[in-house]
C-alpha positions, 0 to 999 in steps of 0.5 A: 181364893176359895170358892166356899169362903169370901176372901174376907173370911179367910183374911180373918181366920189367918189373923186369928191363928196369928194370935197368942192364946188366952191364958184361962183357956190354956190352964182350964184345958190342961187342968181338965186333962190332967196336965201341969197347971204351972207349966201351962201357965209358964207356957201361956205367959211366955207365948203372950210376951213373945206374941206382943212381938210375933203377932206383927211380924207374922201379920206383916209377913202375910199380909204385907204393908196393909190389908183390905178389909171392909171395916165399916161394913163389918162393924155397921153389921155388927151394931145392926144386930 
C-alpha cells in the first residue's frame, strides 16, 4: 500500500495498464513521429484482438477472482459533479 495514493486508485491504475491501447492514438502518434502508419494500424488491430483474451487473464492474475472497489460511491461521486 502506498502512503501517497489510496488503494482504490492504485487498483484502477493497474486495471488501466492491462487494457489494450486505442487505435486512433496509435495511428496519430505514429504519423506525428513519421513512422509507418500501416504497421501501427496492424499492431493496434492485433493488440486489440489479443486484448480480448489477455485483459481478463491479466486482471485475474493481479486481482484474483474478485476485487474490492467502492463502485456505488464512485458512480454517485461522478453523478454529483
